[in-house]
N, C-alpha and C positions, 0 to 999 in steps of 0.2 A: 397512317401518317398524314399529317396535315398537308394541304396543297401549298406550293410555293407562293410566297407573297411577292408581287412585282409592283414597283413604284418608280415612276419617272420623277426626276428632280431637275431643278434649274438652279445653277449656281450663280450668284450675283456677279456681274462684271466688275473687274477691278479688285477682286478679293485678294489675289496674290500680291498685287502692288501695294495694298494697304498693310499686308503682313510683312512685306519684304524687310524693312529696317529692323523689325523685332526679331525675325528669324535669323538674320545675319549675326546678331549677338547671341541668341539663345542656342542655335543648333550646334556651333562648335563646342559648347560647354557640355554637351550630352556625351555620356560614356560610350554610346554606340556610334558616335559620329566618326567616320573613318578618315576624314581629311584633315586631321589635326596638324597644326603647324603652318597651314596655308589659309589666308583669309578667304571668306566667302564674298564674292563680288556680285552675285546675282543669282536668280533662280529662273528655271523654266518650269511651267506647270505641265505635268504629264497627264494628270487627271484630278478632278475635284468633284466630290459628291457631298451634297447636303443631307446628312443623316437626320438632323433635327433642325427645323427652321428656327432662327433666332427669335426668342421671346424675351419677355422681361426677365425671365429666370434663367433660361438655358438654351444654347444653340450648340450644334455639333457639326463639324466638317471633317471629312476624310480627304486628305490630300496626298498625292504622289508628286513630289517636287524633285527636280534635278538641280543640285547645287553647282554653281560655276566657281572654279578656283584657278589661280595661276598654276602653271605647270610645275614651277619650282619656286620655293619661298625666296624672296629677296632678289629675284632675277628680273622682275618686271616682264617675264616672258608671256607668251600667248596664254589666254584663258582657254580652258577646255570644259565642255559639258561634263561634269563629274558624275558622282554617284547619285542614284535615285533613292529617295528616302520616303518611307511611309509615315505620315503624321496624322494624329487625331487631335484636332484643335477644338477645345471647348470655348464657348462664348458666354460671358455673364456680365451683368452690370457691374458687379464687384465680387471679389472672391471672399468666401468665408475663411476664417483663420485656418481651418483644417486643410484648405487647398493652397495655402500660401507657398509651400515648396514647389507647387506645380506652375507658378506664374511664368508666363512668357512675356507679357507686357500689356501696355494700354495703347489701343489703336487711336491714332489722331486724325486719320483721313480714310476715305473710301466707304464702302458699305457698312463697315463695322465701327465707324468713328464713334468715339465715346464709350466703347465697350472694352472689357478686359478679356484677353485670350490666355489660355492655359493648356497644359498637357492633360488631355481629357481622361487618360487611363487612371489618374489618381481619383477620379470622381465615380461614385457608385452608379449613377444613372447611365452614363455612356457605356460603362463596362457591362451593365445589365442589358443594354440595347444590343450589343454585339452578340451575346449569348442567345438572346431571343431571335435575332435574325438568323443565326445558325440553326436554331431549333426549328424554325418555320421555313427554312430554305428560302429565305427572302432574296429578291433581286432588286437592288436599289441603284438606279442609274447604271453605271458600268461595274458595280460590285455584285459578285455572285457568292452567296452563302450556301454551301452544300454540305451534306452529311451522309453518313452510312445509315441507311434506313433500318438496319438490324439493331442499331444501338439507340437507346432512349436517352433523351436529354430532358430532365425534369425542369419545369419552369420555376423561377423564384430562387435559384441558388445564389447565395450571397457572394459577391466578388471581393477579392483583395489583390492589390498589385504587389508582386514580389519585388523586393528591393535589391537583390543580389545579382540581377542580370547585367550583362555588359554589352554584348553585340546585338541583343534583341530585348524584347520586353515580354513579360509573362504575367498573366492574371489567373489566379486560382479561384474556382467557383465551388464554394461549399465543401472543400476537400474531396470533391468528386471528379472535377475536370481541371485541366490546366490548358489555357490558351496561350500559345507562343505566337507573338506577332513579330514578323521579320521587319527589321528597321531599314536596312540597306537591301533593296530588292532589284532583281534583274528579270527581264522577260524570259519566258520559257519554262520548261519542266524543272521543278526544284527537287533535288534528292531528299530534302527534309520531309516532303510529302510522298514522293515516288517510292522510296525504299521502305518506309514503314507500311505503306499500302501493300507492297509486294510481300513483305514479311508476314503481314496479317493474312494474306491469301494462303501462305504456306503454313499457317497455324503456329508460327514461331512465338513462344511465350516470353522471349527475352526483350521484346520491344513493345511498348504500349501501342495498341492499334489506333490509327486515326479515327476519331469519332466524327469530326466535321472539319471543314476547311473553307478558307476565304480566298477568292481569286478576283483579280481586276482585269477587265477587258478595256484598256484605255482607248482603243480605237473603235468606237461604236459607229463611225460614219459609214454609210453604204458606199459601194464602189468595188472595183476589181481588186484582186489580190496584187501584191502581198499586203495583208493586214498585220498589224502589230500583234506579236505573241502575247498571251495573257501573263500576268504577274501572279505568282503564288504569294499571298500576303500573310497567311496565318494558318496554324494547325491546332485543333482542339484534340486532346488525348486524355485518357484516364489519368488521374492524379494518384501517384503512389504515396498514400498517406504515411507519414512517419519515416519516409525514406531518408537516407543520408547519402550525399554524393561521395564518390570514392576518394576525392581529394581531402575533404574534411575528415573522413574516417581514417585515412592513412595518417594525417597529421596528428589526429587525436591519439592513435595507437602509438605513434612515435613519441609523443610527449609523455605518455605513460610508461614508455619503455617496453611496450608489448610487441609481440611478433605479429607480422601481417601475412605470414606464409600461407595459412589456410585460405584467407580471403583472396590472395593473389592467385592461388590455384583455382579457386571457384570462378574468379573473374576470367581466367584463361579458358575455362570450359565454356562460360557464357559467350565469350568472343568467338570461339570456334563454332558454337551452335548457330550464331548469327551468320557467320561466313558460309557455313554449310547450307543454310536456308537460302541465302542470297544466290549461291551457286546453282541451286535448284530453280529458283524463281526467275532468274534473268540470265541472258546469254553469257557464255564464257568464251574466251578466245585463247589461242595459243600464241605465245610470244617467241618468235625465232630471232635470229640475229638482226634483221632489219628493224624489227619493233624494239628490241633491246637497245640497239644502237641509238634510236631516237630517245629512249628513256635515259640512257647514259649521257647523251649530249645535253639533255635538259639539266641533269644533275651537275654536269661539268660547267655549264653556263651559269647556273646559280652559284656555284662555288667561286667562279671568277668574279662575278658581281659582288659577292660577299667579301672577298679579299680586298677588292677596291674600296668597299664601304667601311670595312672594319680592319684596319691595318694589323691588329693583334692576331689575325688569322694567318698572316703571311708566312710565318715560320712553319706552319703545319700544312700548308697547301700541298706540297708534293706527297705527303703521306695520305692526306685526304683524297687526293686525286687517284692514288693507287687503289683505293676502294672501288672506284668507278671503273678504272681500266681492267681490274681483275674480273669484274662482272662482264665486261665487254669481251674479254678473252675467253671466258667460259662459253658465251653465246657464239663466238666465232668458231669454237670447237664443236658446235652442233648441239649444245645444251638448249633445251626449250623450257618454258614455264607456262603455267596457266594463269590467266588474268581474269578477274571477275569484278563485279561491283563490290565496293567496300565502304566502310564508314567514312573514311577520308580525313578525319581529324580526331582520332581516338586518343583519349588520355583519361586520367582518373576522374576529372571533373565531368566527363561525359557518361559516367556510370552511376547508377543508383542502386543502393542496397536496401531492400525492404526490411521491416522489422522481423520478418520470418527468415531473413538471411538470403533471399534470392536476389541475384544481380540482374539489372536491366541496362540496356544501352539506349542513349537518347541523342538528340541533336545530330541528324544525319546530313546537314547541309554542306559538310566538308569545310576546307579552309576558305574562309570568306574572301581572302585576298586573291585566290586563284579564279580564273574565268570559269563560268558555269559549264561550258563544254568540257573543259579539262576535269572538273570535279565529277562529271558523269562518265568519264572514260573508265573502262575496266582496268584494274590494277592488280598486281600480285597482292594476295592477302597479307603477305609479310609487311606491307607498308603500314597496316594498322597495328600489327604486332610491334613494329619498331617504334611507333608513336607511344604505345603503352610502356615499353621498356624505358623510353626517355622520361616518361611521367614518373615512374618509380624513382629514377635518379633525381628528378626535381624535388620530389617529396623528401628524399633522404637528405638532400643538401640544403633544404629550406628550414630545417629544424635549428634550434638554438645552437646545438652542436651537431655538425654533419655526421651522418651515419652511413658511409658508403657501403659497409658490409650488409646493412639492412637492404639496400637496393639490390645487391648481388643475390641475396636469398630470395627476394620477391621476384626478380627477373627469372630466376631458375624455376621457381614454383609456378609462375604464370605460364611459361613455356611448357612445363610438364602438364599442367591442367589443359592447355590447348591441345596437346598431343592426345590426352585421354579422350577428348570429344571428337577431334578431327582425324585421328589415326595417323597423324604426321607431326613431328616436332619441328618447329621453325628453326631450331638450332642445327638440324641436319642439312640446312641450306645456308651455311655461314657466310658465303660470299654475297648472296643477295641480301641477307639480313644486315650485314655490315654496311653495304652500300645504302640501303634504305635508312638505317640509323644515322649514318654519316650525313645524308641529305637533310634529315630532320634536324640534326644538331647544327648544321650550317644555317638553316633557316632560323633556329633559335638564337644563334649568335647575332644575326642582323636585327632580329626583333628586339632583343634585350638592349643592344647598343643604342637603338633608336628610342625605345620607350621606357626601359627600366635598367639603366646602366649598373645599378647596384646588384642586379641579378646576373650580369655578364659572366662572372666566374663559374656559374653552374654549367652552362653549355660549353664553356672553354675547357672545363675539366674533362668533359666527354670528348671534346675535340682532341685533346692530348692523347687520350686512350685510343680513339679510333684511328688516329694518324700513325700509331705504332702497330707493331705486330701483336701486342697484348690485347686479347679479346676475352671479355667475361660475360 
């Protein structure tokens, strides 16, 4: 293996100030920007690294910037240092037509005055540079490119940016690897790297093993602790060529009127295999009444906030609340549960089916809206199961003509497949399963009301079922 390449860099002063007016307009338009509906009023530079010095042809900067936004839209309230975003900024004299969709804007002042800046992942050379840095384990400024020495990365793989991403960005290299770059980043251990590494150590074939990863150490200054925790910025994994994600596959089968039961059963087995491997690889804990009470309190608080935000939930609140109190009553009676590390945001879109028919699970970062510490907490494995059950319901109701009976069959097959691999059927713990599915449906109601009102009937249909005694 080649020795790591280390290069110190100097970023020109005034760089962020010169980009500020352009980023204020461009950043909120990106699909992965989380602060929609609130204007960006400024930025704080967390870290800046010059990956290529600006020449007549091409320059490249890696930035971590924190966007400042008002606390609430239209209230003129206090600004808060908001989310931190990873940006790759390309610099050219002018953009060729092929890069026109990547335009950020034309800089009028500062060190890049007179130049054009753009989203560099659309450009071949910057994407190639990232892979080469990972291959050679480079260290450039505060950026550390590292990899598994047992896996080979061939040079010269041709990159292409995937266009279907939403919360992150992905580049495929020669149908061999896929580099997922996290856009909204937080310091500390990221489960999107932590859990696949643990599963790779267990030899679990259901998750592509990390080949390489990119980390930032934004605080490189000497001095006593505490120093800033590193940011995990990206993970390179094998690309499953010809794979179809579970959401696309389910909708395709629905459109053709085909059954999805066999696939749902296989997906249940794959989920159970991942849970079993995670339970072996990382510590598990026992949840007694104090721990369950904390979990139930969180569910109840989210329900109260959701009822306040979405008045359509109000008629169902007592029935939904009963799902949580029933779980608390079981725990008060002495029932305990095992908690472990889980996927955290499992749905059909987080699953890939290879042309050979094998299922893989991807994207282990958890729900991006939740704090990182919460995403890394052990949870009952049924939380993942509940997420998948809700996903079958979404697929069935998103068809031109809703097929609720299709979802019922898929839900049953998924649980049966899970039982075949895990030795326990999630349906044998109906109180916990109902509570977790209720919590997920409440989250969905708030999300759809804010972002996709036309989809609101989908989770509301589940809310009506979950609020009653009818369970399927």
